[in-house]
C-alpha positions in Angstrom: 16.6 -27.7 -3.3 14.0 -28.4 -0.6 10.7 -30.3 -0.4 9.5 -29.8 -4.0 12.9 -31.2 -5.2 12.5 -34.3 -2.9 9.1 -34.9 -4.5 10.6 -34.7 -8.0 13.2 -37.3 -6.9 10.4 -39.6 -5.8 8.7 -39.3 -9.2 11.0 -39.0 -12.2 7.9 -38.6 -14.4 6.9 -35.5 -12.4 10.4 -34.1 -12.9 10.2 -34.5 -16.7 6.8 -32.8 -16.9 7.8 -29.6 -15.0 11.4 -29.2 -15.9 10.7 -26.2 -18.0 8.5 -24.6 -15.4 11.1 -25.2 -12.8 13.5 -22.9 -14.6 11.0 -20.2 -14.9 9.4 -20.2 -11.5 12.0 -21.4 -9.1 14.3 -18.5 -10.0 11.7 -16.2 -8.6 9.8 -18.3 -6.0 12.1 -20.9 -4.3 13.7 -19.1 -1.4 16.2 -22.0 -1.0 17.8 -21.2 -4.4 20.4 -19.0 -2.9 23.0 -19.5 -5.7 20.5 -18.4 -8.4 19.5 -15.4 -6.3 23.1 -14.3 -5.8 23.6 -14.3 -9.5 20.8 -11.9 -10.2 21.7 -8.4 -11.3 20.1 -5.0 -11.1 17.4 -4.7 -8.5 18.3 -8.0 -6.9 21.6 -6.6 -5.6 19.7 -3.8 -3.7 18.2 -4.3 -0.3 15.0 -2.9 1.1 15.8 -3.8 4.7 18.4 -5.2 7.0 17.1 -7.2 10.0 19.7 -8.0 12.6 22.3 -8.1 9.8 20.3 -10.3 7.4 18.8 -8.6 4.3 15.6 -8.5 2.3 16.4 -7.9 -1.3 14.4 -5.6 -3.6 13.8 -8.5 -6.0 12.2 -10.7 -3.3 10.2 -7.8 -2.0 8.8 -6.7 -5.4 8.1 -10.4 -6.3 6.0 -10.7 -3.1 4.2 -7.4 -3.8 3.3 -8.6 -7.3 2.0 -11.9 -6.0 -0.2 -10.2 -3.4 -1.6 -7.7 -5.9 -2.4 -10.5 -8.4 -4.1 -12.5 -5.6 -6.3 -9.5 -4.6 -7.3 -8.8 -8.2 -8.3 -12.4 -8.7 -10.5 -12.2 -5.6 -12.1 -8.9 -6.5 -11.2 -7.5 -9.9 -13.1 -4.2 -9.3 -11.5 -3.4 -6.0 -9.2 -0.4 -5.9 -5.8 -1.4 -4.5 -4.1 1.0 -2.1 -0.6 0.4 -3.3 1.2 2.2 -0.4 -0.8 0.3 2.3 -0.3 -3.0 0.6 3.4 -2.6 0.1 3.8 -1.7 3.8 1.8 -4.8 4.8 4.1 -7.0 2.6 7.2 -5.3 4.0 6.1 -5.9 7.7 5.3 -9.5 7.0 8.6 -10.2 5.3 10.4 -8.6 8.3 8.4 -10.8 10.6 9.2 -13.9 8.6 12.9 -13.1 8.8 12.7 -12.5 12.6 10.9 -15.8 13.1 13.5 -17.6 11.1 16.3 -16.0 13.1 14.6 -16.9 16.4 14.0 -20.4 15.1 17.7 -20.8 14.4 18.5 -19.7 17.9 16.1 -22.3 19.3 17.4 -25.0 16.9 14.0 -25.3 15.2 14.2 -26.6 11.6 11.4 -27.4 9.2 12.7 -30.3 7.0 11.8 -31.0 3.4 10.1 -34.2 4.5 7.8 -32.3 6.8 6.6 -30.2 3.9 6.2 -33.3 1.8 4.0 -34.8 4.5 1.8 -31.7 4.6 1.4 -31.6 0.8 0.5 -35.3 0.6 -1.3 -36.0 3.8 -2.8 -32.7 5.2 -2.5 -30.0 2.5 -3.9 -26.5 2.8 -7.5 -26.1 1.7 -6.5 -24.6 -1.7 -4.6 -27.9 -2.5 -7.3 -30.4 -1.3 -8.6 -31.5 -4.7 -7.9 -35.2 -3.9 -11.3 -36.2 -2.6 -13.4 -39.3 -3.2 -17.0 -39.4 -4.4 -18.2 -38.8 -0.8 -16.1 -35.7 -0.5 -13.6 -37.2 1.9 -9.9 -36.5 1.5 -8.1 -39.3 -0.4 -4.3 -39.5 0.2 -3.8 -41.8 -2.8 -5.5 -39.3 -5.2 -3.5 -36.5 -3.6 -0.3 -38.4 -4.3 -1.3 -38.7 -8.0 -2.1 -35.0 -8.1 1.3 -34.0 -6.7 3.5 -36.5 -8.4 1.7 -37.2 -11.7 -0.8 -34.3 -12.3 -1.3 -35.3 -16.0 -3.2 -38.4 -14.8 -5.6 -36.1 -12.9 -6.1 -33.5 -15.6 -9.9 -33.9 -15.6 -10.1 -33.4 -11.8 -8.0 -30.3 -12.0 -10.1 -28.8 -14.9 -13.3 -29.4 -12.8 -11.8 -27.2 -10.2 -10.8 -24.5 -12.7 -7.2 -25.4 -13.0 -4.9 -26.4 -15.8 -2.1 -28.9 -15.2 0.4 -26.0 -15.7 -1.4 -23.8 -13.2 -1.5 -26.5 -10.6 2.3 -27.1 -11.1 2.9 -23.4 -10.7 0.9 -23.4 -7.4 3.0 -26.3 -6.1 6.2 -24.5 -6.9 5.0 -21.4 -5.2 3.9 -23.1 -2.0 7.1 -24.4 -0.5 8.1 -21.1 1.1 4.6 -20.5 2.3 4.4 -23.8 4.0 7.9 -23.5 5.5 7.0 -20.0 6.9 3.7 -21.2 8.4 5.2 -24.4 9.9 8.1 -22.4 11.3 5.8 -20.0 13.0 3.7 -22.8 14.5 6.8 -24.5 15.8 8.3 -21.3 17.3 4.9 -20.4 18.9 4.7 -23.9 20.4 8.2 -23.7 21.8 7.6 -20.3 23.3 4.3 -21.4 24.7 5.8 -24.5 26.2 8.5 -22.5 27.9 6.2 -20.2 29.8 3.0 -22.3 30.2 3.7 -24.1 33.5 1.5 -22.3 36.0 2.1 -22.6 39.7 -0.5 -23.9 42.1 -1.1 -20.5 43.6 -1.6 -18.8 40.3 -4.0 -21.5 39.1 -6.0 -21.2 42.4 -6.2 -17.4 42.1 -7.4 -17.6 38.5 -10.0 -20.2 39.5 -11.3 -18.0 42.3 -11.4 -15.0 40.0 -13.3 -16.9 37.3 -15.7 -18.7 39.6 -16.7 -15.9 41.9 -19.3 -13.2 41.3 -21.0 -10.5 43.3 -24.0 -8.3 43.1 -23.4 -4.8 44.5 -25.0 -1.4 44.9 -22.7 1.5 45.2 -22.4 5.3 45.5 -19.9 7.2 43.4 -18.5 10.6 44.4 -16.8 11.6 41.1 -13.6 13.6 41.2 -15.2 15.8 38.5 -17.2 17.5 41.4 -14.0 19.5 42.0 -12.9 21.9 39.3 -9.3 21.8 38.1 -9.1 25.5 39.0 -9.8 24.7 42.7 -6.5 22.8 43.1 -3.1 24.3 42.7 -0.2 22.1 41.4 3.1 23.8 41.9 6.1 23.6 39.6 8.1 22.2 42.5 5.6 19.4 42.9 5.8 18.6 39.2 9.6 18.6 39.2 9.7 16.4 42.3 7.3 13.9 40.8 9.3 13.8 37.6 12.6 13.1 39.5 11.0 10.3 41.4 9.4 8.6 38.4 11.6 9.6 35.4 13.1 6.1 35.1 9.7 5.1 33.7 9.6 7.9 31.1 11.7 6.2 28.5 11.7 7.5 24.9 12.7 6.0 21.6 14.3 8.0 18.9 11.8 10.5 17.5 11.3 13.4 15.2 8.7 16.1 14.7 8.1 18.2 11.6 6.4 21.5 10.7 4.8 21.5 7.3 3.0 23.6 4.8 0.6 21.5 2.6 -0.6 23.0 -0.7 -3.7 21.0 -1.5 -4.3 20.2 -5.2 -7.5 22.4 -5.3 -8.9 24.3 -8.2 -8.3 28.0 -8.1 -10.9 30.7 -8.6 -10.0 30.9 -12.2 -10.4 27.2 -12.6 -13.9 27.4 -11.2 -14.8 30.2 -13.5 -13.6 28.1 -16.5 -15.8 25.2 -15.3 -18.8 27.6 -15.0 -18.1 28.7 -18.6 -18.1 25.1 -19.8 -21.4 24.5 -18.0 -22.9 27.6 -19.5 -22.0 26.5 -22.9 -23.6 23.1 -22.3 -26.8 24.7 -20.9 -27.0 26.9 -24.0 -26.5 23.9 -26.2 -29.5 22.1 -24.7 -31.6 25.3 -24.5 -31.6 26.0 -28.2 -33.4 22.7 -28.9 -37.2 22.7 -28.4 -38.1 19.0 -28.7 -37.4 16.0 -26.4 -35.8 14.1 -29.3 -33.4 17.0 -30.2 -32.2 17.4 -26.6 -31.8 13.6 -26.3 -29.7 13.5 -29.4 -27.6 16.5 -28.2 -27.1 14.9 -24.8 -25.8 11.7 -26.5 -23.2 13.7 -28.4 -22.0 15.6 -25.3 -22.0 12.3 -23.4 -19.4 11.0 -25.8 -17.4 14.2 -26.2 -17.2 15.0 -22.5 -16.7 11.3 -21.4 -19.8 11.1 -19.4 -21.1 8.1 -17.5 -23.9 5.7 -18.0 -25.4 4.1 -14.9 -27.4 0.9 -15.0 -30.6 0.4 -13.0 -29.8 1.5 -9.4 -31.9 1.8 -6.2 -32.4 5.4 -4.9 -30.9 4.2 -1.6 -27.5 4.0 -3.3 -27.8 7.5 -4.9 -27.4 11.1 -3.9 -30.8 12.2 -2.7 -30.7 15.4 -4.9 -30.1 13.2 -8.0 -33.0 11.0 -7.0 -35.3 14.0 -6.7 -34.2 15.1 -10.2 -34.7 11.7 -11.8 -38.1 11.2 -10.2 -39.3 14.4 -11.9 -38.1 13.4 -15.4 -39.8 11.6 -18.3 -37.8 8.9 -20.1 -35.0 10.5 -22.2 -35.6 13.9 -20.7 -32.6 16.0 -19.9 -32.0 18.1 -16.7 -29.3 20.5 -15.6 -27.3 22.1 -14.3 -27.2 20.5 -10.8 -24.4 21.2 -8.4 -23.2 18.0 -6.9 -20.1 17.0 -4.9 -18.1 16.0 -8.0 -18.9 19.2 -10.0 -21.7 20.6 -12.2 -23.9 17.8 -13.6 -26.4 17.2 -16.3 -28.6 14.2 -16.2 -30.8 12.2 -18.6 -33.3 9.6 -17.5 -32.7 6.5 -19.6 -35.1 4.1 -17.9 -37.3 3.5 -14.8 -38.6 0.2 -13.5 -40.1 -1.4 -10.4 -37.3 -2.7 -8.1 -37.2 -5.9 -6.2 -36.8 -4.3 -2.9 -38.9 -1.4 -1.4 -37.1 1.7 -0.2 -38.2 4.6 2.0 -37.0 8.1 2.9 -37.6 9.1 6.5 -36.6 11.6 9.2 -36.4 10.8 12.9 -36.0 12.3 16.3 -34.0 10.2 18.7 -34.6 10.4 22.5 -32.1 8.1 24.3 -33.1 6.2 27.4 -30.7 8.0 29.6 -30.9 7.2 33.3 -34.7 7.1 33.3 -36.5 5.1 30.5 -40.0 6.4 31.5 -38.9 10.0 31.3 -37.4 9.4 27.9 -40.7 7.9 26.7 -42.6 10.8 28.1 -40.4 13.3 26.2 -40.7 11.3 23.0 -44.5 11.4 23.4 -44.4 15.1 23.9 -42.3 15.6 20.8 -44.7 13.3 18.8 -47.6 15.5 19.8 -45.9 18.6 18.7 -45.0 17.1 15.3 -48.6 15.8 14.8 -49.9 19.2 15.7 -48.0 20.7 12.8 -44.8 22.0 14.3 -41.9 21.8 11.7 -40.4 18.3 12.0 -36.9 19.5 10.9 -36.9 22.2 13.6 -38.1 19.7 16.2 -35.2 17.3 15.2 -32.6 20.0 15.5 -33.9 20.9 19.0 -34.6 17.5 20.5 -32.9 14.7 18.6 -29.7 13.2 20.1 -28.7 11.5 16.9 -25.5 13.5 16.0 -25.5 12.1 12.4 -28.9 13.4 11.4 -30.1 16.1 13.9 -28.5 19.0 12.1 -30.1 17.8 8.8 -33.5 18.0 10.3 -33.5 14.3 11.2 -33.3 13.3 7.5 -31.9 9.8 7.0 -32.2 10.0 3.2 -33.2 6.9 1.3 -32.7 3.4 2.7 -33.8 -0.1 1.6 -35.9 -2.5 3.6 -33.7 -4.4 6.1 -31.0 -1.6 6.3 -32.2 -0.2 9.7 -32.6 -1.9 13.1 -35.5 -4.3 13.0 -38.0 -2.3 15.1 -37.3 0.9 13.2 -37.4 -0.8 9.8 -40.7 -2.6 10.5 -42.4 0.6 11.7 -41.3 2.6 8.6 -42.3 0.1 6.0 -45.7 -0.6 7.7 -46.6 3.1 7.7 -48.0 5.2 4.9 -45.9 7.9 3.1 -46.5 11.3 4.8 -47.3 9.8 8.2 -45.7 10.6 11.6 -45.3 7.6 13.9 -43.9 6.8 17.3 -42.5 6.5 19.8 -40.7 3.4 18.4 -38.4 1.7 20.8 -35.0 0.4 19.6 -31.7 -0.4 21.3 -30.8 3.3 20.9 -33.8 4.8 22.6 -37.2 6.1 21.4 -37.8 7.4 17.9 -40.4 9.8 16.5 -40.4 9.1 12.7 -41.7 11.0 9.7 -42.1 8.8 6.7 -41.5 11.1 3.7 -41.6 8.7 0.8 -42.0 5.0 0.0 -41.3 3.4 -3.3 -40.1 0.4 -5.1 -38.3 1.8 -8.1 -34.9 1.8 -9.8 -33.4 4.3 -12.2 -31.2 4.0 -15.2 -29.5 7.3 -16.2 -26.6 9.0 -17.9 -24.6 12.0 -16.5 -22.2 14.6 -17.9 -20.2 16.2 -15.1 -18.1 19.3 -15.5 -15.4 19.3 -12.8 -13.5 22.4 -11.7 -10.2 20.6 -12.3 -6.9 22.0 -11.3 -5.3 23.7 -14.3 -1.7 23.5 -15.4 -1.5 27.2 -14.5 -2.6 26.5 -10.9 -0.2 23.6 -10.7 2.7 25.8 -11.8 1.7 28.4 -9.2 1.7 25.9 -6.4 5.1 24.5 -7.5 6.6 28.0 -7.6 5.1 28.8 -4.1 6.5 25.6 -2.7 9.9 26.3 -4.2 9.9 29.8 -2.7 9.0 28.3 0.7 12.0 26.0 0.6 14.3 28.7 -0.5 13.2 31.0 2.4 13.4 28.3 5.0 16.9 27.2 3.9 18.0 30.8 4.1 17.0 30.8 7.8 13.6 32.6 7.7 11.3 31.4 10.4 8.7 28.8 9.5 5.9 30.9 10.9 6.7 33.9 8.8 7.1 31.8 5.7 3.8 30.1 6.3 1.7 33.2 6.7 2.5 34.2 3.1 0.6 31.2 1.6 -2.2 30.2 4.0 -4.9 32.3 2.4 -3.8 32.5 -1.2 -3.5 28.7 -1.6 -5.7 27.5 1.3 -2.4 26.0 2.6 -2.5 23.9 5.7 0.1 24.7 8.3 0.8 22.4 11.2 3.4 20.8 13.5 3.2 17.1 14.2 3.7 15.5 17.6 7.0 13.7 18.0 6.8 10.4 16.0 8.8 7.2 15.9 10.6 5.7 12.9 7.7 3.3 12.5 5.0 6.0 12.2 3.9 6.9 8.7 3.8 10.7 9.3 1.2 12.3 7.1 0.5 8.7 6.0 3.9 8.7 4.3 6.6 6.2 5.2 8.9 8.1 2.8 8.5 11.3 4.7 9.2 9.5 8.0 12.4 8.0 6.5 13.5 11.4 5.3 12.9 13.0 8.7 15.1 10.3 10.5 17.9 10.7 7.9 18.1 14.4 8.7 18.5 16.8 11.7 16.6 19.7 13.0 16.3 22.5 10.4 16.4 20.3 7.4 13.8 21.1 4.7 12.2 19.0 1.9 9.5 19.2 -0.6 7.3 16.1 -1.4 4.2 15.2 -3.3 2.1 13.3 -0.7 -1.2 11.6 -1.3 -4.2 13.3 0.3 -2.1 16.4 1.2 -0.8 17.6 -2.1 2.6 19.4 -2.3 4.2 19.5 1.1 7.1 21.6 2.3 8.4 20.1 5.6 11.1 21.1 8.1 12.4 18.9 10.9 11.4 20.9 14.0 12.4 18.5 16.8 14.9 15.7 17.1 14.9 13.2 19.9 17.4 10.4 20.7 16.8 7.3 22.8 16.8 8.1 26.5 14.6 9.7 29.1 11.8 12.1 28.2 12.4 15.6 29.4 10.5 17.3 32.2 9.0 19.7 29.5 7.6 16.7 27.6 6.1 15.2 30.7 4.9 18.3 32.4 1.3 18.3 31.3 0.9 14.6 31.9 2.3 14.9 35.4 0.2 17.9 36.1 -2.9 16.0 35.2 -1.9 13.1 37.5 -1.3 15.4 40.4 -4.4 17.4 39.7 -6.5 14.3 39.8 -4.9 13.2 43.1 -5.5 16.6 44.8 -9.1 16.6 43.6 -9.6 13.2 45.3 -7.9 14.5 48.5 -10.4 17.4 48.6 -13.3 14.9 48.5 -12.0 12.6 51.2 -13.9 14.1 54.2 -17.1 14.2 52.2 -16.6 10.6 51.1 -16.1 9.5 54.7 -19.3 11.3 55.8 -21.2 9.7 52.9 -19.9 6.2 54.0 -21.1 6.9 57.6 -24.5 7.9 56.4 -24.8 4.9 54.2 -23.9 2.6 57.1 -26.8 4.0 59.2 -29.4 4.9 56.5 -28.7 2.7 53.5 -27.0 3.8 50.3 -30.0 5.2 48.5 -30.9 7.4 51.4 -27.4 8.5 52.2 -27.3 10.9 49.2 -29.8 13.2 51.0 -31.4 14.2 47.7 -28.2 15.1 46.0 -28.6 13.7 42.5 -25.0 14.5 41.6 -23.9 11.6 43.8 -24.4 8.7 41.5 -26.2 5.6 42.8 -26.0 2.4 40.8 -26.0 -1.4 40.9 -24.0 -4.1 39.1 -25.0 -7.7 38.8 -22.4 -10.4 38.3 -19.3 -8.2 39.2 -16.0 -10.0 38.8 -12.8 -9.2 40.6 -11.1 -7.9 37.4 -11.1 -4.2 38.1 -14.0 -3.4 35.7 -16.8 -1.4 37.2 -19.6 -0.5 34.7 -19.6 3.2 33.9 -16.3 3.9 35.6 -13.8 1.7 33.8 -10.8 0.4 35.8 -11.5 0.4 39.5 -9.6 -2.4 41.1 -10.0 -1.1 44.6 -13.8 -1.4 44.3 -13.9 -4.9 42.8 -11.4 -6.2 45.3 -13.4 -4.8 48.2 -16.6 -6.5 46.9 -15.0 -9.9 47.5 -13.7 -9.1 51.0 -16.8 -7.5 52.5 -19.4 -9.7 54.2 -22.6 -9.9 52.3 -25.0 -6.9 53.2 -22.1 -5.1 54.9 -21.5 -1.5 53.9 -17.9 -0.5 53.1 -16.1 2.5 54.2 -15.0 5.2 51.7 -13.0 3.5 49.0 -10.5 5.6 47.1 -10.6 4.7 43.4 -9.0 6.0 40.2 -11.8 8.3 39.2 -13.5 9.1 42.5 -14.6 7.8 45.9 -17.0 4.8 46.3 -19.2 3.3 48.9 -20.5 -0.2 48.2 -22.8 -2.9 49.7 -22.6 -6.5 48.6 -26.2 -7.7 48.2 -25.3 -11.2 47.0 -22.1 -13.2 46.3 -21.2 -16.5 44.8 -17.8 -17.6 46.2 -15.6 -20.1 44.4 -16.0 -23.8 45.3 -12.5 -24.7 46.4 -13.5 -28.4 46.9 -14.3 -28.5 43.2 -11.0 -26.9 42.5 -9.1 -29.5 44.5 -11.0 -32.4 42.9 -10.2 -31.2 39.4 -6.8 -29.6 39.9 -5.2 -31.2 36.8 -7.8 -29.8 34.4 -7.6 -26.4 36.0 -3.8 -26.4 35.7 -4.2 -27.4 32.0 -6.8 -24.6 31.4 -4.5 -21.9 32.9 -1.6 -23.4 31.0 -3.5 -23.1 27.7 -4.3 -19.4 28.5 -0.7 -18.7 29.1 0.3 -20.5 25.9 -2.3 -18.6 23.8 -0.9 -15.2 25.1 2.7 -16.1 25.2 3.7 -16.0 21.5 2.1 -12.6 20.7 3.7 -10.9 23.7 7.1 -12.6 23.1 7.2 -11.7 19.4 6.3 -8.1 20.0 9.3 -7.8 22.3 11.5 -9.5 19.6 10.4 -7.0 17.1 10.9 -4.0 19.4 14.4 -5.0 20.3 15.5 -6.0 16.8 17.9 -3.9 14.7 15.6 -3.2 11.7 16.7 -0.8 9.0 14.1 0.2 6.4 16.1 1.1 3.3 13.2 1.5 0.9 13.4 5.3 1.0 17.1 5.7 1.8 19.0 8.1 -0.4 22.0 5.8 -0.3 20.2 2.8 -1.6 
């Protein structure tokens, strides 16, 4: 029966205490109780997956889902749980656990009950380490008492928020967890050991790469100087490239779908009904003349319409339009209607008090540093002068600000609390007076010109009644009928395009075709829809209710089997590759002329005043292919460690352009130090290989495994 049973055998008293709990919990939790599991009926006989012939039962899967949900709720009771995402995470982990066990069996790796006992008694996980002495040190003797005779440690458990029964339940549930973790560690160790014996030459190359560094200046002649239209890639060239390289264009089984999504949106009639409800509410409040009468009427409507009561909240956490309303109200005063994102709202100010933290509302204009910091500051000063002269700040923000998040809102950042912005910005705003315009303020993002609109330290308590333009049953029936008509027409052979055009305007329907996706891709964020697509062939039609999309009518539009991608699939990718190569060819003569000029005049002068030829420097360059601003450029970094210091290279053909470099300084690796400390360098490279080995290996294991997801199968 495993490790927990062994512990029970060690302590008969422990066995007597938890005999009843054993019956209840082991049926569900102990993965070694195969006889009990085989005896289950109903859901337990159904499988949610087959992994290389082994199964994951629905009962085990649902038990794990329940366990994870309960754990999340304990940690954060108010957190909304995304059931679909959570279930997928549990499914993936159970598949991984089974794959690890299968691979462990192949390697002859076994986690024995005694090993689990040793962990529980000598080095338990943090959540089981209650056996500590008065100095807070782990006490194995006390841990032994906790595991084998928990009644004797009842007071200790209660101090840690546990009853004896709950502690026993935790012990019963932990055997599978420990076995899984220990198995993973053992497999990872075995895989790492098998591939972590580096050769002398590999270790030396790694040492040289790590210990060498160069400072360079360089010119870059980007391939973007040549327009795509200036090179011609023929169909014959594309076909020839495809034939030469098609062995690398492997594809897994795939599907694509066309779909019409009917979003669950209120119709025009629904909106009219909401307006009528709002009008009735407005008339109710309007007929009362005193504050007390409106207050009483609002309280009645708050109950009748299931409104919300919000405790004291900072304006920085509220809709700015709501803050503006509440700031204008006296206590118990009612305001409405106000159009907000959730509908038509009516508000009552229930209370107002000074808050603990100051808040501000400000607008800003961001001028990034760009290539010339002084020029950016000069531009910021110019904008500041215009703002102080009286030019409309919002118009200036729309014209000059490079902050995509606020520029089109006139630079408005809404309300924010002290400490929410970067330090320099935050300090400047909260040191300024409301209504002032300040700057330029330098931050990591550039220079800011800031208008401080408001400063306050206040919190509001309020109630709200919101009338939502909800989707009516009539609208729901209309969507259902339209979806049914779509399915009927598609199944009768009508083209998808002609069917779709009938509904796009009337229902705001979304019509799209997906790229080809794999069986592991949750198309439209729905694993169920993916499973359906792979169970059917081109032309098949379905109707589904899908979260975030509404009612979806989908048709399999493309069906791919494992093999080589077609020329049609690869055409645009190959054309892009050949286009980039031809653009580089067009620049070759210019690049060679540039290199010759650089050799005689120096790099900065070689440009001849052409600012479109980039000149830059990089300090501490490594021979790892990474060139700041250009990404992967191995030809450049390799040349930097072959050139003599101060020598100018010839034209270097890179991935994204041509380059000319000069090495201004270089620190070469100390090979004497390498030879003197060879064992430690071998060990260091071995550890790197070990760290990377397991993840790479297991990814390949999963890719090549025969995994059948049966959760959404019509035959299950």
